[in-house]
Each structure stands twice: as C-alpha cells, then as structure tokens.
C-alpha positions as a printed NumPy array, in Angstrom:
array([[131.284,  -7.665,  18.527],
       [134.51 ,  -8.224,  21.083],
       [135.27 , -11.567,  20.551],
       [137.778, -12.009,  23.276],
       [135.03 , -12.998,  25.441],
       [133.662, -16.093,  23.016],
       [136.63 , -17.315,  21.308],
       [136.798, -21.245,  21.759],
       [140.524, -21.763,  20.583],
       [140.344, -25.093,  18.76 ],
       [143.916, -26.341,  18.38 ],
       [143.257, -29.503,  16.45 ],
       [146.242, -30.616,  14.314],
       [145.355, -33.915,  12.978],
       [148.589, -34.932,  11.572],
       [151.359, -35.984,  13.906],
       [154.754, -34.968,  13.159],
       [156.116, -38.694,  13.652],
       [154.222, -39.929,  10.771],
       [155.089, -37.486,   8.239],
       [156.38 , -38.854,   4.927],
       [159.966, -37.887,   4.185],
       [160.036, -35.477,   1.114],
       [162.271, -37.778,  -1.096],
       [159.195, -39.486,  -2.243],
       [156.267, -37.755,  -4.155],
       [153.99 , -36.493,  -1.333],
       [150.164, -35.904,  -1.498],
       [151.07 , -32.223,  -0.526],
       [151.931, -31.285,  -3.985],
       [148.879, -29.784,  -5.634],
       [147.664, -30.742,  -9.212],
       [144.707, -27.909,  -8.621],
       [143.856, -26.136, -12.025],
       [145.7  , -22.739, -11.439],
       [144.026, -19.519, -10.498],
       [144.355, -16.135, -12.294],
       [145.693, -14.36 ,  -9.202],
       [145.85 , -14.11 ,  -5.358],
       [143.487, -11.569,  -3.779],
       [144.403,  -9.596,  -0.932],
       [141.679,  -7.911,   1.312],
       [142.477,  -4.519,   3.035],
       [140.213,  -3.995,   6.078],
       [139.527,  -0.582,   7.134],
       [137.728,   0.431,   9.999],
       [135.554,   3.409,   8.235],
       [134.835,   5.859,  10.95 ],
       [138.872,   5.654,  11.729],
       [140.376,   5.933,   8.488],
       [140.049,   9.774,   7.878],
       [139.867,  11.03 ,  11.362],
       [142.845,  13.408,  11.479],
       [141.952,  14.347,  15.521],
       [144.739,  13.73 ,  17.704],
       [142.985,  14.315,  21.13 ],
       [142.056,  10.815,  21.971],
       [140.198,  11.56 ,  25.129],
       [138.897,   8.542,  26.825],
       [134.98 ,   8.291,  26.239],
       [135.295,  11.167,  24.055],
       [132.504,  12.316,  22.076],
       [132.444,  12.863,  18.16 ],
       [133.071,  16.548,  18.789],
       [136.205,  15.761,  21.118],
       [137.847,  12.955,  19.22 ],
       [136.742,  13.256,  15.761],
       [135.245,  10.836,  13.325],
       [136.214,   9.748,   9.471],
       [133.842,  10.385,   6.782],
       [133.041,   8.276,   3.486],
       [134.552,  11.458,   1.758],
       [137.898,  11.075,   3.298],
       [138.48 ,   8.045,   1.036],
       [139.399,  10.451,  -2.007],
       [140.634,   9.124,  -5.244],
       [144.095,   9.645,  -4.153],
       [143.61 ,   7.575,  -0.662],
       [142.208,   4.811,  -2.888],
       [144.593,   4.796,  -5.328],
       [147.425,   4.502,  -2.704],
       [145.869,   1.601,  -0.93 ],
       [144.935,  -0.191,  -4.777],
       [149.161,   0.415,  -5.18 ],
       [149.765,  -1.185,  -1.668],
       [148.995,  -4.359,  -3.718],
       [145.121,  -4.552,  -2.741],
       [142.349,  -6.095,  -4.655],
       [139.376,  -6.05 ,  -2.408],
       [138.422,  -3.152,   0.097],
       [136.823,  -4.42 ,   3.248],
       [134.723,  -1.305,   4.691],
       [133.925,  -2.189,   8.116],
       [131.342,  -0.594,  10.319],
       [128.849,   0.724,   7.226],
       [125.576,  -0.682,   8.077],
       [123.759,   1.762,  10.497],
       [124.448,   0.669,  14.007],
       [123.892,   2.09 ,  17.334],
       [125.569,   5.036,  18.178],
       [125.128,   7.782,  21.166],
       [125.439,  10.884,  18.781],
       [122.111,  12.772,  18.545],
       [120.67 ,  12.253,  15.081],
       [117.354,  13.039,  15.801],
       [116.626,  15.889,  13.478],
       [117.344,  13.384,  10.912],
       [114.463,  11.484,  12.25 ],
       [116.865,   8.898,  13.729],
       [116.069,   7.889,  17.228],
       [118.531,   8.205,  19.846],
       [120.186,   5.107,  21.434],
       [120.169,   4.193,  25.015],
       [123.84 ,   3.688,  26.344],
       [122.509,   0.898,  28.756],
       [122.4  ,  -1.336,  25.393],
       [125.119,   0.432,  23.499],
       [128.98 ,  -0.496,  23.885],
       [130.939,   2.388,  23.834],
       [130.058,   5.855,  22.721],
       [130.667,   4.987,  19.052],
       [128.9  ,   1.725,  19.152],
       [129.51 ,  -1.532,  18.186],
       [129.251,  -2.066,  14.349],
       [128.224,  -5.33 ,  15.104],
       [125.032,  -4.286,  16.678],
       [123.042,  -3.003,  13.434],
       [119.989,  -0.932,  13.702],
       [118.943,  -0.406,  10.189],
       [120.143,  -2.653,   7.592],
       [118.849,  -0.63 ,   4.716],
       [120.967,   2.365,   5.358],
       [124.288,   3.455,   6.772],
       [126.086,   5.004,   9.778],
       [125.213,   8.506,  10.09 ],
       [128.509,   9.158,  11.722],
       [130.282,   8.374,   8.154],
       [128.488,  11.09 ,   6.068],
       [129.054,  14.884,   5.764],
       [125.359,  15.29 ,   5.471],
       [123.637,  12.466,   7.409],
       [120.475,  12.89 ,   5.599],
       [122.152,  12.07 ,   2.193],
       [124.19 ,   9.313,   4.128],
       [123.37 ,   6.512,   1.832],
       [124.129,   8.347,  -1.295],
       [127.434,   9.435,   0.032],
       [128.389,   5.617,   0.422],
       [127.127,   4.588,  -3.13 ],
       [129.635,   7.492,  -4.413],
       [132.157,   5.589,  -2.331],
       [131.324,   2.285,  -3.959],
       [131.887,   4.198,  -7.391],
       [135.294,   5.729,  -6.417],
       [136.41 ,   2.501,  -5.147],
       [135.224,   0.398,  -8.327],
       [136.937,   3.483, -10.773],
       [140.383,   2.778,  -8.643],
       [139.91 ,  -0.785,  -9.627],
       [138.676,  -2.186,  -5.887],
       [136.086,  -4.389,  -5.142],
       [133.857,  -3.397,  -2.199],
       [133.166,  -5.834,   0.935],
       [130.907,  -4.756,   3.685],
       [129.537,  -6.686,   6.794],
       [126.388,  -8.566,   7.199],
       [125.874, -10.038,  10.747],
       [122.888, -12.748,  10.318],
       [123.36 , -13.731,  14.054],
       [122.062, -10.959,  15.658],
       [120.618,  -7.395,  15.55 ],
       [120.65 ,  -4.264,  17.792],
       [118.132,  -4.504,  20.584],
       [116.325,  -1.307,  19.509],
       [116.403,  -2.31 ,  15.593],
       [114.64 ,   0.378,  13.853],
       [114.304,   0.262,   9.802],
       [113.664,   3.918,   8.71 ],
       [114.287,   3.46 ,   4.922],
       [112.919,   0.017,   4.155],
       [112.381,  -0.728,   0.553],
       [108.538,  -1.029,  -0.102],
       [107.059,  -4.056,   1.469],
       [109.872,  -4.862,   3.75 ],
       [108.78 ,  -5.126,   7.459],
       [111.045,  -4.867,  10.251],
       [112.369,  -7.667,  12.401],
       [109.995,  -8.941,  14.698],
       [107.038,  -6.798,  13.398],
       [104.775,  -9.629,  12.928],
       [106.306, -12.192,  15.712],
       [103.915, -13.999,  18.091],
       [105.207, -12.701,  21.521],
       [103.22 , -14.91 ,  23.755],
       [105.505, -18.03 ,  22.814],
       [109.034, -18.658,  23.415],
       [109.622, -19.908,  19.876],
       [107.547, -20.012,  16.427],
       [109.175, -21.107,  13.4  ],
       [108.434, -17.814,  11.662],
       [109.287, -15.624,  14.708],
       [112.394, -13.378,  13.974],
       [113.329, -13.57 ,  17.696],
       [112.984, -15.968,  20.671],
       [111.075, -14.432,  23.889],
       [110.623, -14.927,  27.767],
       [106.809, -14.226,  27.382],
       [105.584, -12.181,  30.423],
       [109.245, -11.191,  31.504],
       [110.587,  -7.787,  30.917],
       [114.308,  -7.309,  29.591],
       [116.581,  -5.894,  32.395],
       [119.996,  -4.03 ,  31.974],
       [122.829,  -6.059,  32.903],
       [124.567,  -5.649,  36.492],
       [127.562,  -3.538,  35.574],
       [130.891,  -5.162,  37.124],
       [134.687,  -4.063,  37.545],
       [133.331,  -0.296,  38.385],
       [132.056,  -0.125,  34.853],
       [129.113,   2.463,  33.681],
       [127.992,   3.162,  30.095],
       [129.749,   6.312,  28.918],
       [132.626,   6.095,  31.582],
       [129.864,   7.37 ,  34.426],
       [129.005,  10.384,  32.179],
       [125.59 ,  11.606,  33.494],
       [123.672,  11.002,  30.33 ],
       [119.884,  11.37 ,  30.824],
       [119.149,   7.627,  28.977],
       [122.153,   6.121,  30.942],
       [119.483,   5.193,  33.63 ],
       [120.207,   1.358,  34.327],
       [116.523,   0.834,  32.183],
       [115.856,  -0.093,  28.562],
       [112.258,  -0.712,  27.773],
       [111.822,  -4.218,  26.005],
       [108.654,  -6.438,  26.731],
       [108.859,  -9.387,  26.46 ],
       [112.474,  -9.718,  27.011],
       [114.127, -11.488,  23.634],
       [117.089, -13.688,  23.991],
       [120.735, -12.063,  23.588],
       [122.849, -12.204,  20.604],
       [125.041, -14.905,  21.932],
       [122.375, -17.211,  23.145],
       [121.999, -16.136,  26.603],
       [118.271, -16.874,  27.599],
       [118.077, -14.752,  30.64 ],
       [115.926, -11.714,  30.79 ],
       [118.952, -10.1  ,  32.49 ],
       [122.028, -10.937,  30.826],
       [125.261, -10.919,  32.142],
       [127.829,  -8.056,  31.539],
       [130.114, -10.49 ,  29.553],
       [126.957, -11.461,  26.976],
       [126.488,  -9.627,  23.699],
       [123.574,  -7.683,  25.957],
       [123.336,  -5.065,  23.243],
       [122.082,  -7.543,  20.711],
       [119.17 ,  -9.975,  20.347],
       [119.395, -13.459,  18.893],
       [117.857, -14.094,  15.212],
       [115.559, -17.258,  15.336],
       [116.314, -19.247,  12.004],
       [113.829, -21.827,  12.779],
       [115.681, -23.726,  15.105],
       [113.495, -24.733,  18.302],
       [114.993, -24.224,  21.677],
       [115.41 , -28.168,  22.096],
       [117.315, -27.931,  18.888],
       [114.801, -29.272,  16.362],
       [115.268, -27.929,  12.824],
       [111.77 , -26.569,  11.315],
       [113.098, -26.39 ,   7.82 ],
       [114.26 , -28.659,   4.844],
       [117.792, -30.171,   5.324],
       [120.206, -30.815,   2.209],
       [120.179, -34.369,   0.868],
       [123.161, -36.53 ,   1.482],
       [126.091, -35.642,  -1.32 ],
       [124.464, -32.137,  -1.869],
       [127.648, -30.418,  -0.384],
       [129.564, -31.175,  -3.905],
       [126.502, -29.502,  -5.896],
       [127.045, -26.171,  -7.435],
       [125.5  , -22.9  ,  -6.234],
       [123.001, -23.204,  -9.206],
       [121.641, -26.953,  -8.047],
       [121.568, -25.202,  -4.317],
       [119.523, -22.195,  -5.645],
       [117.201, -24.812,  -7.637],
       [116.699, -26.73 ,  -4.474],
       [115.396, -23.878,  -2.335],
       [113.359, -22.307,  -5.012],
       [110.252, -24.344,  -4.114],
       [111.039, -24.638,  -0.29 ],
       [109.371, -22.703,   2.479],
       [111.892, -21.331,   4.569],
       [111.609, -19.514,   7.693],
       [110.752, -15.745,   7.926],
       [114.281, -14.411,   9.119],
       [116.049, -16.486,   5.894],
       [114.239, -14.468,   3.636],
       [114.728, -11.308,   5.561],
       [118.532, -11.505,   5.239],
       [118.766, -12.838,   1.825],
       [116.643,  -9.94 ,   1.071],
       [119.028,  -7.334,   2.583],
       [122.089,  -9.116,   1.189],
       [120.577,  -8.744,  -2.723],
       [119.729,  -5.092,  -1.7  ],
       [123.341,  -4.337,  -1.079],
       [124.624,  -6.313,  -4.242],
       [122.043,  -4.448,  -6.515],
       [123.495,  -1.014,  -4.973],
       [127.12 ,  -2.228,  -6.48 ],
       [128.652,  -4.242,  -3.222],
       [130.775,  -6.956,  -4.408],
       [130.693,  -9.391,  -1.164],
       [129.998,  -9.469,   2.378],
       [132.221, -10.693,   5.571],
       [129.527, -12.796,   7.64 ],
       [130.134, -12.313,  11.835],
       [130.011, -15.375,  13.358],
       [128.678, -17.552,  10.658],
       [128.772, -20.632,  12.585],
       [126.059, -19.632,  14.647],
       [123.576, -19.699,  12.353],
       [122.682, -22.999,  10.431],
       [124.344, -24.016,   7.497],
       [121.193, -24.754,   5.505],
       [120.509, -20.963,   5.736],
       [124.045, -20.189,   4.108],
       [123.291, -22.684,   1.258],
       [119.82 , -20.717,   0.72 ],
       [121.544, -17.321,   1.079],
       [124.472, -17.534,  -0.684],
       [123.238, -19.528,  -3.57 ],
       [121.119, -16.788,  -4.227],
       [123.676, -13.871,  -4.019],
       [125.965, -15.991,  -6.279],
       [122.567, -16.131,  -8.911],
       [122.989, -12.218,  -8.985],
       [126.795, -11.804,  -9.002],
       [128.626, -15.237,  -9.419],
       [131.996, -13.371,  -8.45 ],
       [130.975, -12.047,  -5.103],
       [133.046, -12.318,  -2.49 ],
       [131.775, -14.394,   0.778],
       [134.124, -14.559,   3.606],
       [132.675, -16.003,   7.138],
       [133.922, -16.318,  10.578],
       [134.213, -19.823,  11.472],
       [136.45 , -20.876,  14.614],
       [135.597, -24.411,  14.838],
       [138.004, -26.814,  12.283],
       [135.241, -29.568,  12.284],
       [132.731, -27.129,  10.793],
       [135.134, -25.79 ,   7.711],
       [134.437, -28.04 ,   5.248],
       [130.228, -28.096,   5.833],
       [130.247, -24.132,   5.565],
       [132.412, -24.251,   2.543],
       [130.569, -26.876,   0.873],
       [127.306, -26.926,   1.946],
       [127.035, -23.267,   3.098],
       [128.81 , -22.314,  -0.136],
       [131.364, -19.975,   1.401],
       [134.154, -18.674,  -0.679],
       [136.655, -18.062,   2.4  ],
       [137.104, -18.591,   5.999],
       [139.127, -17.175,   8.57 ],
       [142.167, -19.388,   9.18 ],
       [142.541, -18.212,  12.758],
       [142.546, -21.295,  15.335],
       [145.129, -22.948,  12.943],
       [147.465, -20.764,  10.96 ],
       [146.809, -17.356,  12.831],
       [147.354, -18.807,  16.252],
       [150.584, -20.98 ,  15.61 ],
       [152.321, -18.203,  13.598],
       [151.356, -15.463,  16.779],
       [153.089, -18.465,  19.082],
       [156.23 , -18.252,  16.965],
       [156.126, -14.349,  16.802],
       [155.723, -14.608,  20.548],
       [159.063, -16.351,  20.798],
       [157.616, -19.568,  22.326],
       [156.081, -21.54 ,  19.267],
       [157.716, -23.668,  16.694],
       [157.509, -23.345,  12.753],
       [157.709, -27.513,  13.311],
       [153.907, -26.991,  13.841],
       [152.912, -25.089,  10.41 ],
       [153.619, -27.753,   7.838],
       [151.041, -30.13 ,   9.434],
       [148.622, -27.308,   9.139],
       [148.82 , -26.985,   5.468],
       [148.701, -30.678,   5.159],
       [145.408, -31.069,   7.372],
       [143.863, -28.059,   5.219],
       [145.364, -29.195,   1.771],
       [141.805, -29.994,   0.602],
       [140.465, -26.72 ,   1.212],
       [143.692, -24.66 ,   1.569],
       [142.211, -22.328,  -1.16 ],
       [139.403, -21.415,   1.081],
       [141.276, -20.592,   4.085],
       [141.984, -16.932,   4.385],
       [144.979, -15.555,   5.95 ],
       [145.781, -12.467,   8.237],
       [147.798, -11.16 ,  11.178],
       [145.319,  -8.507,  12.07 ],
       [141.907,  -7.627,  12.182],
       [139.519,  -5.4  ,  14.232],
       [139.385,  -8.393,  16.771],
       [142.725,  -9.113,  17.354],
       [145.902,  -7.419,  19.071],
       [147.997,  -5.067,  17.021],
       [151.432,  -7.101,  16.121],
       [153.153,  -3.895,  17.671],
       [151.381,  -3.939,  20.744],
       [152.926,  -5.375,  23.965],
       [149.935,  -7.811,  24.2  ],
       [151.048,  -9.494,  20.9  ],
       [154.822,  -9.077,  19.578],
       [155.674,  -5.568,  20.834],
       [157.899,  -4.765,  17.531],
       [155.875,  -4.33 ,  14.161],
       [159.358,  -5.736,  12.488],
       [158.566,  -9.179,  14.156],
       [155.172,  -9.3  ,  11.48 ],
       [157.542,  -9.397,   8.477],
       [158.585, -12.947,   8.189],
       [155.068, -14.064,   9.501],
       [153.489, -11.866,   6.753],
       [155.702, -13.514,   4.112],
       [154.645, -16.787,   5.275],
       [150.749, -15.874,   5.565],
       [150.809, -14.265,   2.271],
       [152.735, -17.118,   0.237],
       [151.916, -20.347,   1.693],
       [148.764, -20.888,   0.106],
       [146.62 , -19.675,  -2.727],
       [144.142, -18.458,  -0.291],
       [143.322, -14.728,  -0.001],
       [145.454, -12.636,   2.029],
       [143.807,  -9.824,   4.44 ],
       [145.431,  -7.1  ,   6.143],
       [144.09 ,  -4.801,   8.76 ],
       [144.515,  -0.684,   8.084],
       [147.656,   0.907,   9.944],
       [149.233,  -2.962,   9.823],
       [151.729,  -1.94 ,   7.174],
       [152.993,   1.056,   9.316],
       [153.236,  -0.499,  12.788],
       [150.174,   0.966,  14.705],
       [150.304,  -0.371,  18.076],
       [146.859,   0.084,  19.243],
       [147.845,   1.426,  22.772],
       [145.547,   4.325,  23.088],
       [143.196,   4.206,  26.294],
       [139.653,   5.   ,  24.47 ],
       [136.931,   4.02 ,  27.063],
       [135.338,   0.876,  26.198],
       [137.681,  -0.735,  24.043],
       [140.798,  -2.401,  25.2  ],
       [144.14 ,  -1.418,  24.629],
       [146.611,  -3.305,  22.402],
       [143.523,  -3.456,  19.897],
       [142.093,  -0.37 ,  17.786],
       [139.005,   0.091,  19.263],
       [135.772,  -0.548,  17.455],
       [133.607,   0.939,  19.974],
       [135.124,   4.502,  20.519],
       [135.707,   7.648,  18.592],
       [139.525,   7.49 ,  18.452],
       [142.542,   8.636,  16.035],
       [145.181,   5.851,  14.956],
       [148.475,   7.771,  15.484],
       [150.594,   5.609,  12.859],
       [148.07 ,   5.818,  10.52 ],
       [147.011,   9.61 ,  10.899],
       [151.032,  10.132,  10.051],
       [150.398,   8.539,   6.786],
       [147.403,  10.248,   6.169],
       [149.232,  13.523,   6.427],
       [146.334,  15.821,   6.933],
       [144.583,  14.112,   4.032],
       [147.411,  14.272,   1.664],
       [147.625,  10.348,   1.803],
       [151.313,  10.538,   1.152],
       [152.939,   9.319,   4.305],
       [154.637,  12.639,   4.913],
       [154.486,  12.259,   8.827],
       [155.883,   8.705,   8.925],
       [159.16 ,   8.071,  10.548],
       [161.96 ,   6.321,   8.319],
       [161.04 ,   2.994,  10.132],
       [157.342,   3.173,   9.044],
       [158.27 ,   4.07 ,   5.658],
       [160.38 ,   0.875,   5.442],
       [157.969,  -1.021,   6.753],
       [155.076,   0.127,   4.587],
       [157.616,  -0.139,   1.694],
       [157.975,  -4.053,   2.718],
       [154.221,  -4.727,   2.545],
       [153.903,  -3.014,  -0.69 ],
       [156.794,  -5.044,  -1.924],
       [155.257,  -8.325,  -0.779],
       [151.633,  -7.876,  -1.329],
       [152.492,  -6.535,  -5.045],
       [154.51 ,  -9.855,  -5.543],
       [151.855, -11.844,  -4.47 ],
       [149.292, -10.898,  -6.717],
       [151.588, -10.955,  -9.892],
       [153.143, -14.363,  -8.95 ],
       [151.723, -17.376, -11.069],
       [153.561, -19.583,  -8.571],
       [151.565, -18.592,  -5.633],
       [148.268, -19.592,  -7.673],
       [150.17 , -23.228,  -8.384],
       [151.406, -25.953,  -6.372],
       [153.079, -26.127,  -2.978],
       [155.161, -28.413,  -0.83 ],
       [157.275, -28.167,   2.596],
       [160.553, -28.458,   2.627],
       [160.788, -27.469,   6.287],
       [160.435, -30.887,   7.939],
       [162.986, -32.327,   5.549],
       [165.565, -29.882,   6.128],
       [164.842, -30.293,   9.761],
       [166.324, -33.779,   9.548],
       [168.939, -33.301,   6.909],
       [170.245, -29.978,   7.392],
       [172.881, -28.642,  10.195],
       [171.963, -25.14 ,  11.388],
       [168.608, -25.107,  10.27 ],
       [166.306, -25.075,  13.184],
       [162.469, -24.449,  14.131],
       [162.899, -20.54 ,  14.148],
       [163.08 , -21.027,  10.412],
       [160.577, -21.932,   7.958],
       [161.15 , -22.984,   4.304],
       [158.554, -24.182,   1.559],
       [158.729, -24.343,  -2.417],
       [155.76 , -22.937,  -4.683],
       [155.696, -23.386,  -8.742],
       [153.638, -22.924, -11.617],
       [154.716, -23.802, -15.268],
       [156.093, -20.384, -15.548],
       [157.485, -19.58 , -11.897],
       [159.526, -21.597,  -9.304],
       [160.143, -20.081,  -5.829],
       [161.936, -21.398,  -2.804],
       [160.876, -19.252,   0.251],
       [162.563, -18.94 ,   3.55 ],
       [161.901, -16.901,   6.643],
       [163.595, -16.441,   9.982],
       [161.242, -15.684,  12.594],
       [164.002, -15.397,  15.189],
       [164.183, -11.589,  16.261],
       [168.248, -12.164,  17.951],
       [169.869, -14.465,  15.662],
       [171.187, -14.797,  11.972],
       [171.477, -18.208,  10.529],
       [173.757, -19.895,   8.031],
       [173.039, -23.13 ,   6.462],
       [172.877, -25.111,   3.294],
       [168.985, -25.312,   2.384],
       [168.123, -28.915,   0.712],
       [165.818, -29.186,  -2.124],
       [164.372, -32.864,  -2.038],
       [164.715, -34.908,  -5.165],
       [161.252, -35.335,  -5.83 ],
       [161.034, -31.269,  -6.362],
       [164.014, -31.243,  -8.219],
       [162.13 , -34.162, -10.478],
       [158.784, -32.306, -10.757],
       [160.728, -29.025, -11.689],
       [162.666, -30.901, -14.516],
       [165.839, -29.333, -13.582],
       [168.591, -31.107, -15.696],
       [171.627, -28.78 , -15.045],
       [173.77 , -29.002, -12.006],
       [173.753, -25.18 , -11.491],
       [170.931, -22.488, -11.475],
       [170.612, -19.192, -10.064],
       [168.151, -18.16 ,  -7.62 ],
       [167.278, -14.58 ,  -7.135],
       [165.226, -12.836,  -4.029],
       [162.04 , -11.293,  -5.34 ],
       [161.607,  -9.001,  -2.517],
       [164.372,  -6.592,  -2.526],
       [166.415,  -7.837,  -5.851],
       [169.612,  -7.706,  -3.587],
       [170.248, -11.388,  -2.862],
       [171.075, -13.978,  -5.209],
       [172.961, -17.235,  -5.018],
       [173.258, -20.574,  -6.704],
       [170.811, -23.876,  -6.489],
       [173.726, -26.543,  -6.734],
       [172.208, -30.243,  -7.894],
       [174.135, -33.352,  -6.899],
       [173.019, -36.73 ,  -6.988],
       [169.427, -35.436,  -7.502],
       [169.326, -33.332,  -4.475],
       [169.395, -29.402,  -4.514],
       [171.299, -27.083,  -2.2  ],
       [171.243, -23.351,  -1.598],
       [173.948, -21.673,   0.431],
       [171.975, -19.36 ,   2.754],
       [172.746, -16.822,   5.258],
       [169.358, -14.948,   6.354],
       [169.423, -12.413,   9.057],
       [167.1  , -12.154,  11.936],
       [163.391, -11.395,  10.952],
       [164.564, -11.765,   7.351],
       [163.034, -13.523,   4.523],
       [163.791, -14.486,   0.808],
       [161.506, -15.394,  -1.799],
       [163.964, -16.891,  -4.264],
       [163.063, -17.507,  -8.028],
       [164.518, -19.808,  -9.983],
       [165.972, -18.01 , -12.996]])
C-alpha cells in the first residue's frame, strides 16, 4: 500500500527542552533494564526485485520486458552475503499471493482485473490468496509454495530468521483461495450480504449497490493506457464492499485503496465493539494470560481466519510477521492473534506499523506486539536533519519520551514506503545516511532495519509506471540498478559496484556487525548532547552525542550530520557518567570501533571527563573505553 496518501504525521514531543535536567545529576534516562543477549538487525528485501538482472526498466513494462526475481535467486551465497552484512532477520516482502496482471490461468489461477490492480506487478498489500505465494516468484508456478519452503530452509541454514507480511486490515477485492487447508472457507463465503454489518461477516456491504471503478484523474489509466481486454472500467462486485482504507463509497476515489476491501473485526459502523474487551490492568499480563483469556471467548469470524493464517505460516517455518497498518485493526484482536502465535513460537518476531504515538503502548502491551516502527518521531526527525533544516536537539527528547518502550521502537532510514536516502526527494546523497545510520542503530536497544540496496546507495530514480520516482516501486516490474551492480550477474560479490558504492557497503557492514556484537548496545543509554550544547564551545545542533554502556563495555558515540563542515571541540562527559562507570584514573584511552583509525584520551578533571574531538563532515565515532 502506497502510504504517501495516508500518513498522518503526528509529531508529538512530550518533553520540552526548557525543563530538561542538567546531566550533572543522576537522570531518569539511565536504563537499569536487564541486559539483552544482542541487538537484532532486519534486512527488508522486496522479493521480486532482489534477483532481477534485467536492466530494461520500461515504464509499465511486462514481466517479459523488465524481468522479475525468483525465490531461487536467493542462493546460499546470496544469503551468506546478507548474513555477513550483520543481519539476523530477513523480511521477504511481497510473498503472499497478491494480484498481478501476468496470466497464470494455465495453473488454475484466475486473471486479475487491471481496474482493481495497482501497477502491472500489483500491490503486495492486496493479497489474493493467503495460503499460497506469489506465482511471479517461482521458477515453476505450480510448485511455488514448495519453492518458498526451500527458501525458508536455506535462510535458516544460513542463520537467518524469516519474516513475511500479514495484512489483516484488508484483502484484494477478488480474493480467491485456491489451496486452502481442509475446512477453511474463503473470506466472505458465509457472509449475509443483505445487511451492511453483522459481527461474523468478514466484510462491510452496501446492499443493493454495485461497486464502480474509480474515476481516473490526472490523465491516469490502468497499465499506462495499454489496450487490455479487462481494463474496461468495470469490475463486477455486488453488493459493493467497503474499501480497505475505510471508504464506504460504492465508487471509491482514485486516492482510496480501491484495489482492496476492508475486513470487519466485529466493530459496527457506529463504532460499537461486538466482542469482549480486556480487563483493566491486563496490559501488564503475559501473552500466556492473554491466550487463556481468549480461550473460552466467542470471537468474530475474521479473528479466527487471520489467526489460522498466521499459525499456518508458523507451522511452515516462518519466524515472524510484519503487520501492515496494524492500528486500523482493534487492539483486542492483536491480543488474541499474537498470544496464539507466541504459544506456538515464543520467539516469533512480531513487527507492526502504528503511526499514532498515543497508541504505541496499547499495541505493545495490550496487543502483545514485539516492535513498532519509530517513524513519526525518530525517523521523521532524522530525515529533517539529513535534509539540512532539522536540529539534533530534537533527538534526546524523543528518547526520553519513549524510554519505557525504547526497546520496542524499531529504527530505520529506508523501507518500501519511504524515499531512498540518495533520492532527490530525500537527501540526494547516500553518504548523508552514514551519521544517521550510526545514530539510528546505536541509540537504543531496539532492532535496526534496513532496506535492500540502501547499503549501496540506490536512489530509486526509475520511472516505472504506477510507482513514484524517489521510491523503489513496489507496484511495477523493475530492476534496481545499484543493487544489480552488487548482484553482478548473480555472483553476489559486488563486482560491478563503483569504489564509492563499495565503501558505502563496507561502512554498513562494519556498523551492523558492531551493533550485533556489542554488549553496551543492549545496556544503558544517556544523552550527553544537551549537556554539551550548554557547556562545550564549538559544539552545535548538527552534532549529536550520547553514551551507551554495559558491565563489559563503555561507549561514547558522536555523529556529525553536517555535510559541509568539520568540527573541533572538547566533548564533556558529565560527572554522573564518570561516577556510574567507576572511573578512578585521570586518563583513559578511547578508540573508534568503526574503522579503528582514530584514538584519543578521555581526561578526567574535577570529576568531569573531556575528550578532544576533531570530526569531519558526515563522520561518526563509536569510541570505546579501553
């Protein structure tokens, strides 16, 4: 789903700068959590683009013209290279069978109507069959599920955990399960279509009204105005169903998620919840208690269907899920679903899109999510800094605001919805992502996520058809040029990368491998930036600094976001940190852990530490106390 139309950017910073405590007293921001074993790193890969070596990139090009990657392209060598980048989990995006325009009728798969498909390759968030996988991704579409199972096995053999998408809020308008397990009926199969709503209907209806295709605007036509027999402005659906983004119109607008239909979770059109709610205080109970709570409850049909889908994939070997637009589904459902998953696999990795900070704690604690995107606070703030008009002063209050859930707020700089760092719409230069990535990956105990080809500076500039330049299209058949240079005719050795691209990938590899092996990054955090803004000459709002530590490791992290200027200053380490670290000598050596080419001294006088720093533009230091 193209989120540029539906992001509600909620920049809520609850901590004002004026009331921050000086860091010479013991602050609440020091974490006393039980240490984790290690940080996690998620590598999101758009599955059909990964192994595509075709460089044609014709707008609205067919699968034959522009090519497509396959499950089999993820060879043991390719997966080993991903793993060695410093990755622990791989998110295969676009795996469940979604609408596509390519003809697979000889495999018993019905053709999809371009009037309700976005792009030629289709949206991965308009799932057509949850019990099978995208036929585009298989060498033999008839054997597509077995090919994906083999990929899961190869991933596990490499040491990677596997994540796929589940999209509970909506499904494709023409959903058709061809390989349902015994006893599983399709969504809507038993619905009473004579009423707008019933608690056990899977959809909402407009009785006696037929669905109508949107009126196309801005000179748009499906498939780029190609003369296609099904692109006739008609799609048969009676009665009309409500659209995925909540539109109740029988003829949704072009900007609506017209290719999908909204799932009914037992919430009536006037907002009544026709299901049990969690008792007060139950957010503090374990997933086992949540599972027990729902065990004897009657829940709406849609709840059971999606729970069964999730458990089906867990049984096949998938290790976790990324949930699309989770906040559009009631939190009680997530308690039911996620507790069921955790009973089968306590280590399952459950990641959700939730963009409203007021809902974060409910979806983590009541909904039993492991992780949420930290988009509208950390990502948006860092993006503004990278673009040259934001201030690093805005970052410490975010960490303060989220300190009770910092581990659950997954960090990223790119994903399939967002602009590429190197694109003209974002930073225009992949190198501007380097200090941002150091901060994103080291400021908390949360997982780090990166999008494939981020590590080689892909700029997403291709005019592909439905998709917008600056993002790598998720709707079209396309090659990803910088990534293809790394793929190097499926040798997966970076043989065609430029020297600059090789250096960028080396940076990401060094950083991510450090993060997954650092005990300090699973330990405590304290901001020292605001302290230095008050006490350090030459230190400004283009630089950020903080400290991380465990019993075994103590780090001082400094990043310069300025692309034009180097800076020199004497960085101060507040007395409470010196005391907490039990530093009793006057001088300690500190050494950078990224490149091992810079070392200096931490000098302690009158209980306050000082490090002489000269930091180049877009440079970062991870200084380890020796």
